[in-house]
N, C-alpha and C positions, 0 to 999 in steps of 0.2 A: 593650593598647598606648594610650595616651591622648597626643593634641596639644591645646598649649595657645597656638597661634601665629596670627597672623592670615596670614601668609604662609609656609610650611612649604617647607623646601629640603631635600632630602638628595642627597649624592653618593657613589655607588660604583661598584664594578667594573661592574653591570649596571642600576642603577637610577639614575633622576633625577626626582623629583616637584616639580611646581612649580603654584602657583595660575595658571590661564591659562584653562581651558576652563569649569571649575566651581571650586565650593567645593574640591575637592580632585583632583586630576588626577595621573595615573600615565604618566609620558612612559619607552618602552622603547625600546633600540636595535634597529637594523635587523638581521635576520638570520634566525633560524627561530625556532619555539615550542619547539624542543630547548633553547634556549642562553638564550633573552630572552622578554619577557612578563610577567604576573603568575601566580605559580603558589601552587596551594594544596596543600598537604599534611598530613595527620594525624599527631598527635605518635605513634600506633601502629608497629608494628614490619612494618607490609606495604609500605611503600616506594611504596604507588600514591600519585598527585600527578596534578592537572590543571592546564592551563596556558590561559590566555587571550592571543591574540597578534594585534597589527592588523597587518595586510599593506598593507606599504609600497606596493605597485602598486595594488591594486584599493580598499582601505580598508576592505574586509572585516573582519571579527573571527573567527580560527579558535578553535575548541576542541580540545585535543589531551589526549590521556590515556596519561601514562607515555611520551610523545615521538609517539605515534601521533595523527593526525589523526581526530577523530570526527565532527566536522560544522563547519558555518560559518555565520555571522550575515552576512546582507547586505540591504541596504536592501530588497529585494522579498522577503525570508524568510527562513525556515531552511531549509539544506541539511545531510542526513546522509550523511556519507562512505559510498559505495558503490562504489570502484572494485573491479574483479574482484581486482589485486594484494592488497587487504586481506582477501580470502575466501579458504575452503578448503569442502572436502567440499560442493560446491554441485550441489544435486540440483532436480529438477524438484516442485512445489507439486502435490500430490494432489487430489483432487476435493475442494473444499469447500462445494459448494451445500447439502448435506442439512445439514451442519453449520451454516454460516450462518443457515439457517432457523429454527434452535433458538434463536438470540440473541434477547432481550427487551429493545428500548431503552426507557429509564426517563426519566423527570422525576422530579427531588429536588431538597432544598435541602442545602446541606454544611452541617454543623453549627456550624463555625468561621465561617462566614458571615454577615454581616448584610444580604446582598443579599436582599429578599424573594422575588426572581425565580428561577422554577426553573430547573434548568440540565439539560441532556438528555444522555443517554449509557449507560454499562453499567456493572452491576457487577462489579468485579474475580473475584467470587468466580466468580459465574456466566460469565462468559468462560473461567476456568480450565479450566471442565470440557469446553469446545470446542475452545478455542485455547490451551494453556497458555502457547505461544511469547509471546504477546502480553502475558505478566503477569509483572510482577516483582514476587518477594515475598521477596527479600533481609532479612534482620533488620537494624534498625538497631544502631548501637555499645551502645545500652542495652537492648537485645534484645526492642525492641516491632518487629513487624512490620505493615507498613500496605503492602497491594497496591497497585500500580498497573499502569495501563494504557498500551501503545504505540499510543497511536490512529492513528498514522500506517501503522502495518500494516494497518489495515481498509481503506484506499484499494488494497492490493495485492489484499486478498480479493474487493474490489468488482471488480478488472479481471479477477480468475480465474474470478469468478462469471459477468462479462459473456461470457468466454471458452467458458465452460461452456453456457452459454445460447445462443450463437453457433453451437455445435456441433451442439448439440441441434435447430438450427433449419436446418443446412445439412443434417443426417441427415432431418429432416421432410422437407424440399423434395425430397432424394432418393428417399424413399419415395413422397412424391407424385407427382413424375415419373415413377417406374416405374409406379405405378398408373396414371396416364394415359396411358402407352404401352401398358398391357397393356389398357386401355378402347377406344385407338384401334385397336389391332390386331382386338380382337374388335367392334368397329363395323366394321371393314374386310371382315372374316369374313361378319358378318351382311350387309351390302353386296353382298357378292359372292355369297353363297347367295341375297339375296333376288334377284339378276341371272340366276343360274342358273335358279332356279324360275320365273322368267317368260318365259325364253328355251325352258322344258321345256315349259310351257302354251303357248307360241307354238306349237310344233312339233306337240304333241298336236292342238290346234285346228285345226292345217292337215293332220294326219294324219286327224281325223275327216272333213275337206269331202273329201279323195280317196275315202274308203271309200263315203261315200254317192253319189258320184257312179257 
């Protein structure tokens, strides 16, 4: 679809585009991303679609997939939908420290980039060996597979590792405290034995003096 006008306007049930904020602006009605916004849908038969919708109240931009919010773009960052009502089969994360230590941070250049500065990160194939949950390897429509990483998930792993290390510290502190108590008891026992020995020597010395008399 091509446009060759300086100031294009369209009117329809749900769209109104005018040249007002930039060279091309799309202004949608207020309601919800289920019925308004900018939707992208493939001509294929799976009927999946993504919609961008600007919230009237906050000005944030909501991104939805098939009518369900998956994230929001705000002026202070990007947020991923994480409401409990959107989740099922929730379970605690198993220990990750040993697996995380097997990851190798790398420096590299992207083949398609002209920037000579190296990027830092991980290689998806390496991460998949230890954390397949963080790797997306769905094939493109042309059959090509390009592995992608959920880098936000590494923040969760970092928190989990901190918790594991804190548990280890607490465990070590308890062991040290227990050992210190045992040492304290032993020291008290030694002092008590030394006191008893001193008293015994005093009594023996006293008896020896009485015998000599």
